[in-house]
Each structure stands twice: as C-alpha cells, then as structure tokens.
C-alpha positions as CSV (number, residue, x, y, z in Angstrom):
1,M,0.0,0.0,0.0
2,R,2.8,2.4,0.9
3,T,4.5,1.6,-2.4
4,L,1.3,2.5,-4.3
5,L,0.9,5.7,-2.4
6,A,4.6,6.7,-2.9
7,G,4.2,5.9,-6.7
8,L,1.1,8.2,-6.9
9,V,2.8,11.0,-5.1
10,L,5.9,10.7,-7.4
11,A,3.6,10.6,-10.5
12,C,1.9,13.8,-9.4
13,L,5.3,15.5,-9.0
14,I,6.5,14.4,-12.4
15,V,3.5,15.3,-14.4
16,P,3.7,19.0,-15.4
17,F,0.9,21.2,-14.1
18,S,-1.3,22.6,-16.8
19,G,-2.5,26.2,-16.6
20,E,-6.0,26.9,-15.4
21,A,-8.7,27.3,-18.0
22,A,-10.2,30.8,-18.2
23,T,-13.7,30.7,-16.9
24,L,-16.0,33.7,-16.1
25,R,-19.0,33.2,-13.9
26,C,-22.0,35.6,-14.4
27,G,-24.7,34.5,-12.0
28,N,-25.4,30.9,-12.8
29,K,-23.9,31.2,-16.4
30,L,-20.3,30.2,-17.3
31,I,-18.1,31.5,-20.1
32,S,-15.1,29.3,-20.7
33,D,-11.8,29.4,-22.7
34,G,-12.4,30.1,-26.4
35,A,-15.9,31.7,-25.9
36,S,-16.7,34.6,-28.2
37,Q,-17.3,38.1,-27.2
38,S,-20.9,37.8,-28.3
39,D,-21.4,34.8,-26.0
40,A,-20.0,36.9,-23.1
41,L,-22.4,39.8,-24.0
42,M,-25.4,37.4,-24.0
43,K,-24.5,35.8,-20.7
44,C,-23.0,38.7,-18.7
45,G,-24.2,41.8,-20.4
46,E,-22.2,44.9,-21.1
47,P,-19.0,45.2,-19.1
48,M,-18.3,48.2,-16.9
49,S,-15.3,49.1,-19.1
50,K,-13.4,47.9,-22.2
51,H,-9.8,48.5,-23.1
52,T,-8.3,47.5,-26.5
53,R,-4.7,47.2,-27.5
54,E,-2.6,45.4,-30.1
55,E,0.2,43.1,-29.3
56,S,2.8,42.1,-31.9
57,T,5.3,39.2,-31.7
58,S,8.1,38.6,-34.1
59,T,9.9,35.3,-34.9
60,R,13.0,35.1,-36.9
61,N,13.6,32.0,-39.0
62,R,17.0,31.0,-40.3
63,V,17.4,28.8,-43.3
64,R,20.7,27.3,-44.3
65,E,21.1,25.9,-47.8
66,G,24.6,24.6,-48.3
67,K,27.0,27.4,-47.4
68,E,24.4,30.2,-47.6
69,E,22.3,31.3,-44.8
70,S,19.2,33.5,-45.0
71,S,16.7,34.6,-42.4
72,T,13.2,35.9,-42.5
73,T,11.2,37.7,-39.8
74,Q,7.5,37.1,-39.4
75,T,5.4,39.5,-37.3
76,V,2.0,38.5,-36.0
77,T,-0.3,41.2,-34.5
78,V,-3.3,40.3,-32.4
79,Q,-6.0,42.5,-30.9
80,V,-6.4,42.1,-27.2
81,E,-9.5,43.5,-25.4
82,E,-9.9,43.6,-21.6
83,W,-13.5,43.7,-20.3
84,T,-14.0,44.6,-16.7
85,Y,-17.2,43.3,-15.0
86,N,-18.3,44.8,-11.7
87,F,-20.6,42.4,-9.7
88,G,-21.0,44.7,-6.7
89,P,-19.2,45.6,-3.4
90,N,-19.2,42.0,-2.0
91,R,-17.6,40.4,-5.0
92,L,-14.3,40.8,-6.8
93,M,-14.4,42.5,-10.2
94,Q,-13.5,40.2,-13.0
95,V,-11.3,41.2,-16.0
96,A,-12.0,39.0,-19.1
97,V,-9.2,39.0,-21.7
98,F,-10.2,38.4,-25.3
99,T,-7.5,37.7,-27.9
100,D,-8.8,38.1,-31.5
101,G,-12.4,37.9,-30.2
102,K,-11.9,34.7,-28.1
103,L,-11.7,34.4,-24.3
104,T,-8.1,33.6,-23.3
105,D,-7.8,34.7,-19.6
106,V,-9.9,35.8,-16.6
107,R,-8.3,37.8,-13.8
108,S,-9.7,39.1,-10.5
109,A,-9.5,42.8,-9.7
110,G,-10.4,44.6,-6.5
111,Y,-13.8,44.6,-5.0
112,G,-16.6,46.3,-6.9
113,K,-18.6,49.4,-5.9
C-alpha cells in the first residue's frame, strides 16, 4: 500500500501542471476558454469598461542551404480586449481578456462598488 501511495505522489510531482482554464461566472452562467465576445455579452451583459490594444510578436527563422544562410522575420499582430465586470461591493471584479475575439484569460481585480 505504501509503495502504491509513494508511486502516486511521485507521479503527481513528475506530471507537469497545466494552466488553469479561463472561466468567467456571471450569476449561474459560465463562459469558458475560447468563448466569443458575443457569447460573453449574451450571458454577462455589457462590461463596466473595455480597453483595447494590439500586441505584436516577431519570430526570426534562419534557413541554411549549403554554405548560404538566410533569415526571415515574421510579425503577428493580435487584438487584445480587456473587459471589466463589476458584480457589486461584495464580490471581486473580473477582467475578461479576449484575444482576437476569443476568451483567453480571466483575472480578479479589486472589490466592486
């Protein structure tokens, strides 16, 4: 029995932890990872505020053909929107992050008003 327990504990330590899925609760409705902005509007209504920004990431690819080496740079730009929901003074505000229109993260903010 101890061997089994030790094996389970070891297995839990070896397996990498996966990140939490983004989930926003609005009353008894849930909006999960990958949900659209229109789904969030239908289930939670208009947020207290919306902030939009663009994020760019660049990757450089090197290609070697014989003695010659060339490189290309590829830049990808995504639109990120942060919607803040205020559910009242007894609950933490929630910030829903949408990347290219899909829910990718939910963070807690301070208490609402």
